[in-house]
C-alpha positions in Angstrom: 124.1 62.2 140.7 127.0 64.0 138.8 126.5 67.0 136.8 128.6 67.1 133.5 131.2 69.9 133.0 129.6 71.0 130.2 126.4 71.5 131.6 127.9 73.4 134.5 129.4 75.8 132.3 126.2 76.3 130.5 124.2 77.1 133.7 126.9 79.4 134.9 126.8 81.4 131.5 123.5 81.3 131.2 123.3 83.0 134.7 125.8 85.4 133.9 124.1 86.4 131.0 120.8 87.1 132.8 122.6 89.4 135.1 124.6 91.4 132.7 121.8 92.9 130.4 120.7 95.0 133.5 124.0 95.7 134.5 125.1 97.2 131.0 121.8 98.9 130.6 121.9 100.8 133.7 125.7 102.1 132.8 125.0 102.7 129.4 121.2 104.4 129.5 122.8 107.9 130.1 124.6 107.7 126.8 121.9 106.4 124.4 118.9 108.5 124.5 116.4 106.0 125.3 117.6 103.4 122.7 118.8 99.9 123.8 122.4 99.6 124.8 122.7 97.2 121.8 122.9 100.3 119.6 126.3 101.2 120.9 127.7 97.9 119.5 125.9 98.6 116.0 127.5 102.0 115.9 130.9 100.5 117.2 130.9 98.2 114.1 130.4 100.8 111.6 133.2 102.7 113.3 135.5 99.6 112.9 134.1 99.1 109.3 132.6 95.9 110.0 129.3 94.6 108.4 126.3 95.2 110.5 124.5 92.5 112.3 121.3 92.0 114.5 122.5 92.3 118.2 120.3 90.9 120.9 120.5 92.4 124.5 120.5 88.7 126.1 123.2 87.3 123.9 126.4 86.8 126.0 128.8 87.4 123.0 127.3 91.0 122.7 127.4 91.5 126.6 131.1 90.5 126.8 132.1 92.8 123.9 130.4 95.7 125.7 132.9 94.9 128.6 135.9 94.1 126.6 136.0 96.6 123.8 136.8 100.2 123.8 133.5 101.7 123.0 134.9 104.7 121.0 134.1 107.9 122.8 133.0 106.2 125.8 136.0 104.4 126.6 135.6 101.4 129.2 132.6 102.7 131.3 132.9 99.4 133.3 136.2 99.3 134.4 138.5 101.2 136.7 142.4 101.3 136.5 143.0 97.7 137.2 141.0 96.8 134.1 139.8 93.6 136.2 136.2 93.6 134.3 137.6 93.7 130.7 140.3 90.9 131.5 138.0 88.5 133.2 135.1 89.0 130.5 138.0 88.6 128.0 138.8 85.2 129.1 134.9 84.5 129.2 134.8 85.1 125.7 137.1 82.2 125.1 134.6 80.0 127.3 131.6 81.4 125.4 133.2 80.5 121.9 134.2 76.9 123.2 130.7 76.7 124.0 129.2 77.6 120.6 131.9 75.0 119.1 130.3 72.5 121.3 133.9 71.6 122.4 134.0 69.3 125.6 135.2 70.7 129.1 137.1 68.8 131.7 135.9 69.3 135.1 138.7 71.6 135.9 137.9 73.8 133.0 134.3 73.8 134.1 135.4 75.0 137.4 137.6 77.9 135.9 134.8 79.0 133.7 132.3 79.1 136.7 135.0 81.0 138.8 135.5 83.6 135.7 131.7 84.0 136.2 131.7 84.8 139.9 134.6 87.1 139.4 133.0 89.1 136.8 129.6 89.5 138.8 132.3 90.6 141.9 133.9 93.2 139.9 130.5 94.8 138.6 129.4 94.8 142.2 126.4 92.6 141.3 125.9 91.0 145.3 122.7 89.5 144.4 123.8 87.5 141.1 127.0 86.5 143.0 125.0 84.0 145.3 123.7 81.6 142.5 127.1 81.9 140.5 129.0 80.8 143.6 126.7 77.9 144.0 127.4 76.9 140.5 130.9 77.4 141.0 130.9 75.2 144.2 129.0 72.5 142.3 131.8 72.7 139.7 134.4 72.3 142.3 132.7 69.4 143.9 132.9 67.3 140.6 136.6 68.3 140.2 137.4 66.9 143.6 135.3 63.9 143.1 137.0 63.1 139.8 140.7 64.1 141.2 140.1 62.1 144.2 140.8 64.9 146.2 139.7 65.4 150.0 136.1 66.5 150.9 135.3 69.8 149.5 134.8 72.7 151.9 131.2 73.5 152.8 129.6 76.6 150.8 129.7 79.7 152.8 126.5 80.6 154.2 124.5 83.0 151.7 126.5 81.3 148.9 129.5 83.7 149.0 132.6 83.9 151.2 132.3 87.5 152.0 130.9 91.0 151.0 132.3 92.3 147.8 132.8 95.8 147.1 130.9 97.6 144.3 132.8 98.4 141.2 132.8 102.0 140.3 133.3 103.3 136.9 136.1 105.3 136.3 134.9 108.8 136.1 137.3 109.8 133.1 135.8 106.8 131.1 132.2 108.1 131.4 130.8 110.7 128.4 127.6 112.0 128.9 125.5 111.8 125.8 123.5 114.9 126.5 120.1 115.6 125.1 120.2 115.8 121.3 123.5 114.0 120.9 123.4 111.0 118.8 124.5 107.4 119.7 126.8 107.7 116.5 128.5 111.0 118.0 128.8 109.6 121.2 130.7 106.3 120.2 132.7 108.3 117.6 134.0 110.8 120.3 135.7 113.9 119.9 138.5 112.4 117.7 136.6 110.0 115.7 139.5 107.6 115.2 139.7 103.9 115.7 141.9 102.8 118.5 144.0 99.5 118.1 142.9 97.5 121.1 145.0 94.2 122.0 143.5 90.8 123.1 143.4 91.2 127.1 142.9 87.5 127.9 145.1 85.6 129.8 145.4 81.7 130.4 142.2 80.0 129.3 143.6 76.4 129.5 146.7 74.0 130.3 149.6 73.5 128.4 148.5 69.9 128.1 146.1 71.0 125.2 149.1 72.0 123.1 150.8 68.8 124.0 148.0 66.9 122.5 147.0 69.2 119.7 147.0 66.4 117.3 144.0 65.2 119.0 140.5 66.5 117.8 139.3 68.0 121.0 142.6 69.9 121.3 142.5 71.1 118.0 139.2 72.6 118.5 140.1 74.4 121.5 143.2 76.0 120.0 141.0 77.1 116.8 138.6 78.6 119.1 141.0 80.6 121.1 142.5 81.6 117.8 138.9 82.8 116.5 138.3 84.7 119.6 141.8 86.7 119.3 141.0 87.6 115.8 137.5 88.7 116.7 139.3 91.3 118.9 142.6 92.3 117.1 141.7 91.7 113.3 143.7 92.1 110.9 146.5 90.7 113.5 149.9 89.2 112.3 150.0 85.3 112.1 153.0 85.3 113.9 151.6 87.6 116.8 148.6 85.4 116.9 150.4 82.0 117.4 152.1 83.4 120.3 149.0 84.8 121.8 147.7 81.5 121.7 150.6 79.9 123.2 150.2 82.4 126.1 146.4 81.5 126.3 147.3 77.9 127.1 150.1 78.6 129.6 153.3 79.4 127.5 155.5 82.1 128.4 157.5 81.7 125.2 156.2 79.9 122.1 159.4 78.1 120.2 159.3 77.7 116.4 158.2 73.9 116.4 155.1 75.1 118.5 154.2 78.1 116.5 154.2 75.8 113.4 151.7 73.5 115.0 149.5 76.4 116.1 149.8 78.0 112.9 148.4 74.9 111.2 145.3 75.1 113.5 144.8 78.8 112.6 145.1 77.8 108.9 142.3 75.0 109.6 140.0 77.5 111.6 137.2 79.5 110.4 139.5 82.4 109.3 141.1 83.8 106.5 144.9 84.4 106.3 145.9 86.9 103.5 149.2 86.7 101.3 150.9 89.0 103.8 150.2 86.5 106.7 147.7 88.7 108.5 144.4 86.9 109.8 140.9 88.2 109.4 137.5 86.7 110.5 136.6 86.4 106.8 137.7 87.0 103.2 135.0 89.5 102.9 136.4 91.5 105.6 140.0 91.8 104.3 138.4 92.8 100.9 136.3 95.5 102.1 137.9 97.0 105.0 138.6 100.5 104.6 139.6 101.8 108.0 142.8 101.6 110.1 143.7 102.1 113.8 145.7 104.7 115.7 147.7 103.0 118.6 146.9 103.6 122.1 149.5 105.2 124.4 149.8 102.1 126.5 150.9 99.6 123.9 152.0 100.8 120.5 152.4 98.0 117.8 155.5 96.9 116.2 155.2 98.3 112.5 155.5 94.7 111.2 152.4 93.9 113.0 150.3 96.5 111.1 148.8 94.9 108.1 149.6 96.5 104.8 146.1 96.6 104.2 145.5 99.0 107.2 148.5 101.2 106.1 147.2 101.4 102.7 144.0 102.6 104.0 145.7 105.3 106.0 147.7 106.4 103.0 144.3 106.5 101.1 142.9 108.8 104.0 146.1 111.2 103.4 145.6 111.2 99.8 141.9 112.1 100.0 142.7 115.1 102.6 145.3 116.5 100.4 145.8 115.2 96.8 148.6 117.9 96.3 151.1 115.9 98.5 153.7 113.8 96.8 154.2 110.2 97.9 157.1 110.8 100.3 154.9 113.6 102.3 151.8 111.3 102.1 154.0 108.3 103.9 155.2 110.7 106.4 151.7 111.6 107.2 150.4 108.4 107.0 153.2 107.3 109.5 152.3 110.1 111.9 148.9 108.6 112.1 150.5 105.4 113.5 152.6 107.6 115.7 156.1 107.0 113.6 158.3 109.5 112.3 161.3 107.4 111.0 161.4 105.1 107.8 163.4 102.1 109.1 164.0 99.2 107.0 160.9 97.2 108.5 158.8 100.4 108.1 160.0 100.7 104.6 159.0 97.2 103.7 155.7 97.7 105.1 155.1 100.7 103.1 156.0 99.2 99.9 153.2 96.4 100.4 150.9 99.2 101.2 151.5 100.9 98.0 151.3 97.7 96.1 147.7 97.4 97.5 146.8 100.8 96.5 
């Protein structure tokens, strides 16, 4: 009896979720003063200016957020310098969203998803969880081999895994002890209290064949699901950047104009909001209510054209509130410094003018 690819993915991700709750709880416990680790996500959403929602500890979406997003002052407590955990978990966020959209999986995609589950547990050092995850990955490979007419699949290694995997240690510099009497809010906000821009860390999540057949219903659904996942991480994100990231997610190194137009059409048909400046948000309400802005990380400063006029307007508003006596030119200079800029180039001037219009 053969297993359906989607069922294999469900089994692999359900197993992963059953393991991640305990792993996350152990790492976060010293920082939350006896609260559930989900309290970190609640405070993080407040910091980002997102509307609060109920977060469940056994929800894979919430678990993967903990592994992929900068947790304010906590940084990336599950990662080392290689960022393996956050990269693999980011790809799994796309898998989870495809499951949520009830999108179909090929046998190859099922194998890839099961492999991601194994790799994540390896990176986190969960030697017990790896055994079952490896069995599911092997089951997925058998289905792919059968469908593809490949030769006999190799036997599953004894014990369910090929070799002992080292236990991942969190980067010492990424850990911040909460300390007695320190609130979760203070821990998440950190010393600086600024929201840092983080880019989508995912890599290839599907074949270029998805883009080649983008007119098909199932391909449209997969493109839209990836776009929604990227927006969930980077919002507000420039439409041009988003289409390039979606192309990269399906194996393209360079996305030509024709491809971009086709991807853009699917972005506009997805469960997203594209504003008048061609920046993409999860919802219209997010675009209308957002009062925050993000400072750039040292590793990846954004092009100024990739910063939403709304975000720049929020920075200008912060400067104005801090010192009402400043004239407009001084306010602009102070706001630019928040984004790590000094010079008012033509591109910067254009974005500033749009921001003033919003104010």
